[in-house]
C-alpha positions in Angstrom: 79.6 159.9 105.7 78.0 163.0 107.2 75.2 165.1 105.6 76.1 168.6 104.5 73.8 171.6 105.5 73.9 175.3 104.8 73.4 178.1 107.3 73.9 181.7 106.3 75.6 180.8 103.0 78.1 178.6 104.9 78.3 174.9 104.4 78.9 172.6 107.4 78.6 168.9 108.1 76.2 167.3 110.6 77.9 166.1 113.7 78.6 162.4 113.6 76.6 161.6 116.7 73.5 163.3 115.1 73.6 161.1 112.0 71.0 158.3 111.7 72.1 154.9 112.9 75.2 156.4 114.6 76.8 153.8 116.7 80.1 153.0 118.5 79.2 149.3 118.5 82.1 148.4 116.3 84.5 149.4 119.0 83.0 147.0 121.6 85.4 144.4 122.7 82.7 141.7 122.1 81.9 143.0 118.6 84.0 140.3 116.7 82.5 137.4 118.6 84.1 134.2 117.3 85.1 135.8 114.0 88.7 136.9 113.3 87.7 139.0 110.2 86.1 142.4 110.8 84.1 142.3 107.5 82.7 138.9 108.2 81.7 139.9 111.7 79.9 142.9 110.3 78.1 140.8 107.7 76.9 138.4 110.5 75.5 141.3 112.6 73.7 142.7 109.5 72.3 139.2 109.0 73.6 139.1 105.4 73.7 135.7 103.7 77.4 136.0 102.8 79.2 132.7 101.9 82.9 133.4 101.0 83.5 129.8 100.0 80.7 129.8 97.5 81.9 133.0 95.9 85.5 131.8 95.8 84.5 128.5 94.1 82.5 130.4 91.5 85.5 132.7 90.8 87.8 129.7 90.5 85.5 128.0 88.0 85.2 131.2 86.0 89.0 131.4 85.7 89.2 127.8 84.6 86.6 128.4 82.0 88.4 131.4 80.6 91.6 129.4 80.3 89.7 126.5 78.6 88.2 128.9 76.1 91.7 130.2 75.3 92.8 126.7 74.2 90.4 126.8 71.2 91.4 130.4 70.3 95.1 129.6 70.4 94.8 126.4 68.4 92.5 127.9 65.7 94.5 131.0 65.5 97.7 128.9 65.0 96.0 127.0 62.2 94.7 130.1 60.4 97.9 132.1 60.7 99.9 129.3 59.0 97.7 129.9 56.0 96.9 133.6 56.0 98.5 136.9 56.9 98.3 137.6 60.6 100.5 140.7 60.9 99.5 143.2 63.6 97.5 145.5 61.3 95.3 142.7 59.9 91.8 141.6 61.0 93.2 138.1 61.6 95.6 139.5 64.2 92.6 141.3 65.8 90.5 138.1 65.8 93.1 135.6 67.1 95.4 137.6 69.4 94.6 137.4 73.1 96.1 140.5 74.9 92.9 141.6 76.6 91.7 138.1 77.3 95.1 137.3 78.9 94.9 140.4 81.1 91.5 139.3 82.4 92.8 135.8 83.2 95.6 137.3 85.4 93.3 139.9 86.9 90.8 137.2 87.9 93.4 135.1 89.5 94.7 138.1 91.5 91.2 139.0 92.5 90.6 135.5 93.9 93.8 135.8 96.0 92.7 139.2 97.3 89.2 137.9 98.1 90.6 135.0 100.2 93.0 137.3 102.0 90.2 139.7 102.9 87.5 137.2 103.9 89.3 134.0 104.3 89.4 131.5 107.1 91.7 128.5 107.4 89.1 126.5 105.5 88.9 129.0 102.7 92.7 129.2 102.4 92.8 125.4 102.2 90.1 125.4 99.5 92.2 127.9 97.5 95.4 125.8 97.9 93.7 122.6 96.8 91.9 124.3 93.9 95.0 125.9 92.6 97.0 122.7 92.9 94.4 120.6 90.9 95.3 119.9 87.3 92.4 120.7 85.0 93.8 121.1 81.4 96.5 119.4 79.3 98.4 121.3 76.6 101.0 119.6 74.4 101.1 116.6 76.8 101.7 118.9 79.8 99.2 119.2 82.7 98.3 122.6 83.9 96.9 123.9 87.2 96.1 127.4 88.3 99.4 127.7 90.1 101.2 127.1 86.8 99.0 129.5 84.8 99.3 132.2 87.5 103.1 131.9 87.5 103.4 132.1 83.7 100.9 135.0 83.4 102.5 137.0 86.3 105.9 137.0 84.7 104.7 137.3 81.1 106.0 133.8 80.1 103.4 133.3 77.4 102.5 135.0 74.1 99.3 136.6 72.9 100.6 136.8 69.3 98.7 134.2 67.0 101.8 133.9 64.8 103.8 132.3 67.6 103.9 128.5 67.9 101.6 127.0 70.5 104.4 126.2 73.0 105.2 129.9 73.1 101.6 130.9 73.4 101.4 128.9 76.7 105.1 128.9 77.8 104.7 125.2 77.9 108.3 124.1 77.9 111.8 125.3 78.8 112.6 126.1 75.1 109.5 128.4 74.9 110.3 130.1 78.2 113.9 130.6 77.2 112.8 132.2 73.8 110.3 134.5 75.6 112.8 135.6 78.1 115.4 136.3 75.5 112.9 138.3 73.4 111.9 140.4 76.4 115.6 141.0 77.4 116.7 142.1 74.0 113.6 144.4 73.5 114.2 146.0 76.9 117.9 146.5 76.3 117.2 148.1 72.9 114.7 150.5 74.4 117.0 151.3 77.3 119.9 152.0 74.9 117.8 154.4 72.8 116.5 156.3 75.8 120.0 156.8 77.3 121.4 157.8 73.9 118.7 160.4 73.5 119.3 161.8 77.0 123.0 162.3 76.5 122.5 163.7 73.0 120.1 166.3 74.4 122.3 166.8 77.4 119.5 166.2 79.9 120.3 165.7 83.6 124.1 166.1 82.8 126.6 168.6 84.2 125.6 171.1 81.5 121.9 170.8 82.3 121.4 169.4 85.8 118.1 168.0 87.2 116.8 167.0 90.6 115.1 163.8 91.5 111.5 164.1 90.6 111.9 166.8 87.9 110.3 166.2 84.6 113.5 165.4 82.8 114.5 163.1 85.7 111.2 161.2 85.2 111.4 161.1 81.4 115.0 159.7 81.2 114.9 157.5 84.3 115.0 153.8 83.3 113.3 152.3 86.4 110.4 150.9 84.4 112.6 149.3 81.8 115.0 148.0 84.5 112.1 146.5 86.4 111.7 144.1 83.4 115.2 142.7 84.1 114.4 142.2 87.8 111.1 140.6 86.9 112.9 138.2 84.6 115.5 137.4 87.2 112.7 136.6 89.7 110.9 134.5 87.2 114.0 132.3 86.6 114.7 132.1 90.4 111.1 130.8 91.0 110.8 128.6 88.0 112.1 125.5 89.9 109.4 126.0 92.5 106.7 125.5 89.8 108.2 123.1 87.4 110.4 120.0 87.7 114.1 120.1 88.4 114.6 118.6 85.0 112.7 121.5 83.3 114.7 124.0 85.4 118.0 122.4 84.5 117.1 122.5 80.8 116.0 126.2 81.1 119.4 127.1 82.7 121.3 125.3 79.8 119.2 127.1 77.2 119.5 130.5 78.8 123.3 130.1 79.1 123.5 129.6 75.4 121.6 132.9 74.8 123.7 136.1 74.6 122.5 139.6 74.8 124.3 142.8 73.8 124.8 145.1 76.7 126.2 148.4 75.4 128.5 146.8 72.8 129.4 143.8 75.0 128.0 140.3 74.5 127.0 138.7 77.8 125.4 135.4 78.7 122.1 135.5 80.5 123.5 134.7 84.0 126.5 136.8 83.6 124.1 139.7 83.0 122.1 138.9 86.1 125.3 138.8 88.2 125.7 142.5 88.1 122.1 143.6 87.4 121.8 146.0 90.4 124.7 148.0 89.0 122.6 149.1 86.0 121.9 152.6 87.3 118.5 153.9 86.5 119.2 157.5 87.6 119.8 159.9 84.7 122.0 162.1 86.8 124.9 159.6 86.9 127.5 159.2 84.2 127.0 157.3 81.0 129.3 154.5 82.2 127.5 154.3 85.5 124.2 153.9 83.6 125.6 150.7 82.0 127.1 149.2 85.2 130.8 150.1 84.7 131.0 150.8 88.5 130.8 147.1 89.1 134.6 147.0 88.5 135.1 148.8 91.8 133.3 146.1 93.8 133.3 142.5 94.7 129.8 141.2 94.1 127.9 137.9 94.1 124.4 136.8 93.3 122.9 134.2 95.7 120.0 131.9 95.0 116.5 133.0 96.1 115.7 130.1 98.4 118.4 130.5 101.0 117.3 129.9 104.6 120.5 130.9 106.3 123.5 133.0 105.2 126.7 134.0 107.1 129.3 136.3 105.6 132.5 136.5 107.7 134.7 139.6 108.1 137.0 138.3 105.4 134.1 137.7 103.0 133.6 134.0 103.2 130.0 133.0 102.8 128.2 130.0 104.4 124.9 129.3 102.6 122.2 127.1 104.2 124.9 125.5 106.4 126.1 123.4 103.5 127.9 125.5 100.9 131.0 127.7 101.2 131.7 130.6 98.8 134.9 132.8 98.8 133.1 136.0 97.7 136.2 137.9 96.7 137.2 135.2 94.4 133.7 134.3 93.4 134.6 130.7 93.9 132.7 127.8 95.6 134.8 125.7 97.9 134.5 122.0 96.9 133.5 119.9 100.0 133.6 116.2 100.5 130.4 114.2 100.0 128.1 113.3 102.9 128.8 116.5 104.9 126.7 117.4 107.8 125.7 121.0 108.7 128.6 123.4 108.7 129.4 126.1 111.3 131.4 129.3 110.6 133.4 131.5 112.9 132.4 135.1 111.8 135.7 136.9 112.2 138.0 134.4 110.5 135.6 132.6 108.2 137.0 129.3 109.4 134.2 126.7 108.8 133.8 123.4 110.5 131.6 120.3 109.8 131.5 116.5 110.0 131.8 114.2 107.0 129.5 111.3 107.8 130.8 108.4 105.7 131.7 104.8 106.7 133.9 106.6 109.2 133.5 110.1 110.6 135.9 113.0 109.9 136.1 116.5 111.2 136.4 118.8 108.2 137.9 122.3 108.8 138.2 124.9 106.0 141.0 127.5 106.5 140.3 130.5 104.3 143.7 132.1 104.8 145.4 129.1 103.2 142.4 128.0 101.2 142.9 124.4 102.5 140.5 121.8 103.8 141.8 119.8 106.8 140.5 116.3 107.5 140.7 114.8 111.0 139.4 111.3 111.9 136.9 111.3 114.7 136.2 108.7 117.4 132.8 109.8 118.7 130.4 107.2 120.0 126.6 107.0 119.4 126.9 107.0 115.7 124.0 108.7 113.9 123.0 111.1 116.7 123.1 114.8 116.0 126.0 116.9 117.1 126.6 120.6 117.9 129.6 122.7 117.0 130.2 125.3 119.8 132.5 128.3 119.2 134.2 129.6 122.3 136.5 132.1 120.5 137.9 132.5 117.0 140.5 129.8 117.8 138.8 127.4 120.2 135.6 125.3 119.5 133.9 122.2 120.8 132.3 119.3 119.2 129.4 117.9 121.3 127.4 114.8 120.8 125.9 113.4 123.9 127.5 112.2 126.0 130.9 113.3 124.5 132.5 116.7 124.3 135.8 117.3 122.4 137.6 120.7 122.6 139.8 121.8 119.7 142.3 124.6 119.1 143.0 126.3 115.8 146.6 127.2 115.1 147.1 130.4 113.0 150.8 131.1 113.6 152.7 128.5 111.7 150.2 126.4 109.8 146.5 125.9 109.2 146.0 123.1 111.7 143.6 121.9 114.3 144.6 120.3 117.6 142.5 118.3 120.1 143.0 119.9 123.5 140.8 117.7 125.7 137.7 115.6 125.7 135.0 114.2 128.0 133.1 111.1 127.3 130.6 111.0 130.1 128.6 114.2 130.0 125.4 114.0 132.0 123.8 117.4 131.1 125.0 120.8 129.7 123.7 124.3 129.4 122.0 125.1 126.1 123.8 126.9 123.3 121.3 127.1 120.5 119.2 129.7 122.4 122.0 132.2 123.0 121.6 135.7 121.7 123.3 136.3 118.3 126.2 138.3 119.7 127.0 135.4 122.1 126.9 132.5 119.7 130.6 132.6 118.8 132.0 133.4 122.2 130.2 130.8 124.2 130.7 129.6 127.8 129.2 126.4 128.9 128.6 124.5 132.2 128.2 120.8 132.3 128.1 117.9 134.8 129.6 114.5 134.4 127.9 111.2 134.9 128.8 109.5 138.2 129.9 112.9 139.5 126.6 114.7 139.5 127.3 117.4 142.0 130.4 118.7 140.2 130.0 121.2 137.4 132.6 122.5 135.0 133.0 125.9 133.4 134.6 126.2 130.0 135.6 129.6 128.6 138.3 130.5 126.1 140.5 133.2 124.8 142.6 133.4 121.7 144.7 130.3 122.4 143.5 128.6 125.6 140.5 126.8 127.0 139.9 127.0 130.7 138.1 124.2 132.6 137.4 124.6 136.3 135.8 122.1 138.6 133.1 123.4 141.0 130.8 122.0 143.6 127.4 123.5 142.6 124.0 122.6 144.1 122.0 123.3 141.0 119.9 120.9 138.9 118.4 121.2 135.5 121.4 122.7 133.6 119.7 122.0 130.3 117.1 124.6 131.2 119.7 127.4 131.2 122.0 129.2 128.9 125.3 130.6 130.2 125.2 134.4 129.4 128.8 135.1 130.5 130.8 136.1 133.5 130.2 139.0 135.8 132.9 139.8 138.3 133.5 136.5 140.1 130.2 135.0 139.0 128.9 132.8 136.2 125.5 134.1 135.0 122.9 131.5 133.9 119.4 132.4 132.7 116.5 130.1 132.0 115.4 129.6 128.4 111.7 129.6 129.1 111.1 130.9 132.6 107.7 130.8 134.2 106.1 133.7 135.9 107.4 134.1 139.4 110.2 131.6 138.9 112.9 132.3 141.5 115.4 130.4 139.4 114.9 132.6 136.3 118.5 133.8 136.6 121.2 132.6 138.9 124.7 133.7 139.7 127.3 131.1 140.5 130.4 132.0 142.5 133.4 130.8 140.5 135.4 130.3 143.7 133.0 128.5 146.0 130.2 127.2 143.6 127.6 129.0 145.7 124.3 129.8 143.9 122.9 133.3 144.3 119.5 134.7 143.2 120.0 138.5 143.7 116.9 139.8 141.8 113.2 139.7 142.3 111.4 136.8 140.7 110.0 138.6 137.6 113.4 139.9 136.3 115.5 137.7 134.0 119.0 138.6 133.0 119.3 139.0 129.2 122.8 140.6 128.8 126.0 140.9 130.8 128.7 143.6 130.4 131.3 142.9 133.0 133.6 145.8 132.0 130.7 148.2 132.5 129.6 146.7 135.8 126.2 146.4 134.2 123.5 143.8 133.3 120.2 144.1 131.4 117.1 142.4 132.7 113.6 141.8 131.2 110.4 141.4 133.1 107.3 139.5 132.2 105.7 142.7 130.9 108.6 143.0 128.4 109.9 146.0 130.3 113.7 146.1 130.5 116.0 147.5 133.2 119.6 148.5 133.1 121.2 147.6 136.4 124.6 148.7 137.7 126.0 146.3 140.3 128.8 146.3 142.7 131.1 143.3 143.4 128.6 141.9 145.9 125.8 142.0 143.3 124.0 144.9 145.1 122.1 147.2 142.8 123.6 150.7 143.0 121.7 152.1 140.1 118.7 151.2 138.0 117.4 152.7 134.8 114.1 151.7 133.1 114.4 151.1 129.3 110.8 150.2 128.3 110.8 147.7 125.4 114.3 147.3 124.1 114.7 147.0 120.3 118.5 146.9 120.1 121.6 147.0 122.3 124.9 147.8 120.7 128.3 148.0 122.6 131.3 149.9 121.3 134.4 150.0 123.5 133.3 151.5 126.8 129.9 152.7 125.6 126.5 151.0 125.3 124.0 152.3 122.8 120.3 151.4 123.4 117.2 151.8 121.4 113.8 151.2 123.1 110.2 151.9 122.4 107.1 152.8 124.4 103.8 151.5 122.8 101.2 153.6 124.6 101.8 156.2 123.4 104.1 155.1 120.6 107.5 156.7 121.1 111.1 155.8 120.4 114.0 156.5 122.8 117.7 156.2 122.3 120.4 156.2 125.0 124.2 156.2 125.4 125.4 154.5 128.6 128.9 154.6 130.0 130.3 153.7 133.4 129.4 157.1 134.6 126.0 158.1 133.1 123.0 157.2 131.0 122.2 160.0 128.5 119.1 160.1 126.3 119.6 161.5 122.8 117.1 164.3 122.0 116.5 165.9 118.7 114.5 169.2 118.8 111.7 169.3 116.2 112.5 165.7 115.1 111.0 162.3 115.8 113.0 159.1 116.1 111.4 156.6 113.7 113.6 153.6 114.4 117.1 152.6 115.3 119.5 149.7 115.0 123.0 149.5 116.4 124.6 153.0 116.5 122.2 154.4 113.8 118.9 156.2 114.2 116.4 157.2 111.5 114.8 160.5 112.2 112.1 162.6 110.5 111.3 166.3 111.1 108.0 167.0 112.9 106.5 168.2 109.6 107.4 164.8 108.1 109.2 166.4 105.2 112.8 165.7 105.8 114.5 162.4 106.8 117.8 162.2 108.6 120.2 159.5 109.7 122.1 160.0 112.9 125.2 158.0 113.9 125.5 157.9 117.7 129.1 156.8 117.5 130.4 159.8 115.6 127.7 162.4 116.3 127.3 162.5 112.5 123.9 163.7 111.0 123.0 163.1 107.3 120.1 165.0 105.8 118.4 163.0 103.0 117.4 165.3 100.2 113.9 166.4 99.6 112.3 168.2 96.6 108.8 169.6 96.0 107.4 166.6 94.2 109.4 163.8 95.7 110.5 162.5 99.1 113.1 160.1 100.3 112.9 157.7 103.1 116.2 156.1 104.2 116.6 152.6 105.5 119.3 151.9 108.1 121.7 149.1 107.0 121.7 146.5 109.8 122.7 143.0 110.6 119.2 142.2 111.5 116.0 141.8 109.4 114.7 144.9 107.5 112.0 145.2 105.0 112.3 147.8 102.2 109.7 148.2 99.4 111.1 147.0 96.1 114.5 146.0 97.5 112.6 143.9 100.1 115.6 143.5 102.3 118.8 145.4 102.9 121.6 144.4 105.3 124.9 146.2 105.9 127.8 146.4 108.2 128.7 150.1 108.3 127.3 153.6 108.0 128.7 154.2 104.5 125.8 152.9 102.5 122.1 153.3 103.0 119.0 152.1 101.3 116.8 155.0 100.0 113.2 154.8 99.1 111.9 157.5 96.7 108.3 158.2 96.2 107.3 160.5 93.3 104.1 162.2 94.4 103.0 163.3 90.9 103.3 159.8 89.5 100.7 157.0 89.7 100.0 155.7 93.1 102.5 153.2 94.3 105.4 154.5 92.2 108.2 153.8 94.6 111.8 153.6 93.5 114.7 152.4 95.5 118.4 153.2 95.5 121.4 152.1 97.4 123.5 155.2 97.9 127.0 155.9 99.1 127.6 159.0 101.2 130.5 161.3 100.3 132.0 162.7 103.5 134.6 164.9 101.8 132.4 168.0 102.2 132.4 169.4 105.8 128.9 170.9 106.1 126.7 168.7 103.9 127.1 165.2 102.6 126.1 164.4 99.1 124.1 161.4 97.9 126.0 159.5 95.2 123.7 156.7 93.8 125.8 153.7 92.9 123.1 151.2 92.1 119.3 151.1 91.9 116.5 148.6 92.2 113.1 149.1 90.5 109.7 150.1 91.7 108.2 146.9 93.1 105.4 146.7 95.6 105.4 143.3 97.1 102.9 141.1 95.3 100.9 139.2 98.0 100.1 136.5 95.4 103.7 135.2 95.6 105.2 136.8 98.7 106.0 134.7 101.7 108.4 136.3 104.2 110.7 134.2 106.3 112.9 135.5 109.1 115.9 133.4 108.5 119.3 133.2 110.1 121.6 135.9 108.8 124.8 137.5 109.9 126.7 139.9 107.6 130.2 141.0 108.7 131.5 142.2 105.3 129.8 144.2 102.6 126.0 144.7 102.0 123.2 142.3 101.1 119.9 143.1 99.4 117.1 141.1 97.9 116.7 142.0 94.2 112.9 141.5 94.3 110.5 140.0 96.9 111.0 136.5 95.5 114.2 136.9 93.5 117.9 136.4 94.0 119.9 137.9 96.9 122.8 140.2 95.9 125.9 141.0 97.8 128.5 143.7 97.2 131.6 145.1 98.8 134.1 147.7 97.7 137.5 146.4 96.6 
């Protein structure tokens, strides 16, 4: 704060440096001392007796006392309301209902979480975890802790109405939760139906009386807030098993499946309704049928569980979930696998999935999507019980490796869905690593290995559609397990260390495929990350995270070098390489197109590159008013609409991790769909709404946004949010997370 002063009828502010106690001490590198929290470091310097653990304990005990007091009110209210009138207009309802008390309970629990986030240390976080885990009350023979109360209160799985039975007041069993969910569903559906009916009766936001996003009519007839109830319910059910026992969850699922809701004249079971929830379009500008999800008939779609840790979706829409479950997404059908299966591995273009059944005997199990058959091959691998790796060399050749054995198989697509053993080695001494390969290399992998009793001889394995090549070389190189094989460049095999040390001369090595000679053509602090033989180019990364693009001749001599700063993404299409990089000081994004002849930087006058992935860039005008998406492949630019009281921010669909408010995540495999974040400036703070939109490219000059589905306004709730960067690869359709802790949802056009 600066003091105001007045001179000649003009108000000004005192210069900051002239204010009492002005200091730049907080910018000193030693200011924090041993503290990691700025506020705590400041309290220490001010010599304030501030004890976060004491405050947190007091807040926790206050919350517990509020909940204990509620027990008496609920039980006494239940007793009285069985004898007397407790309808909403009566004094009894006023005396024994608990809406305000219940709001304070949730508010207090959220305040505790916020306090620990702001001032917490590891010790304080552990105090919170243990305190929330401790059971402190029993209701109808069920023990409750603060985690349980917090969950039930966050999702409204309780009742404040004194006329309800006690189990509904506390959400104390699956029957009560099922009843509360069904109530909320039916109430929300009824309100939604009335609002949409009024909109079309009054011809608001229709062809006869159009509106823009953010207009008053658009806000009045938008069903985001109602639809958010559905998403919250879906998230509550998805998370129920994390709080309660599996027995309780199974009972809840059975009860919910027996409950039917009417959706615009159609009776649907609870989970059938959830299956196409994102297609309920909240935007009043779309047709009546679109508002009620009729567009789902044009799409394949599938709802995944919330707790997946890995998900692969192949080009032909076969999903592999958590490496143990296969779903044919176009048929909506789970593939039944034998018992005792080990982790599965999927080839991304064909969807062929491979794993080992570990029973009394071991069998190689191969699922062929084209024929919808499971193939079973008896294995004879030694060292039973040790882990194995499935290594894909192409879409038709893979290896099964379990030290010290390597078996190489070929898949036959032409006449039958069958698998043939090509060759095997039973005395592997060491082999290059495959688990640390970049994502784009994982399914076209080359390996080098040496055999026991023949330690100086190495073998190269590579594959094309129907062959595997094995070549014997005399190579003077030890420690193969420290390397990954990045690929072939001219007549050389390129190996790079997994965890190189600063100044390591063996960071990257080139092995002559004809002589076995080992070359180290680069300075010590450059490690090869990518190889593009057809472009005569490699990419290297230094220890300062700076990348270089190097053009080499056949003798590995550098004939051209381009600095790329910190590379965010590399995307190759035919003879072109698309690069997105970033400078951090000052912050600035750069995007390039490289061909054999030239490196060209994309420039956009009066626009700033915000981020990029693959061939797509997200831009914003320098006045930060208009967002744009640019496709480097097609030179196509899409302008995302803007109105006076609203703004749109697009999110690029990508195969890699992306965070979007409300949607939380969005992955895609083409330019056709985008995630759009809409912020209504005139609404309350934090009123974000999200849409997935399809772009109509029929018009020549301007493309039009056609909303196909929407997700609700949903700031991530730190109380329950935990982000995980899991293994994901989407080759067909689009994937979004319905809410931060809810189900995943996939869709693809038919």
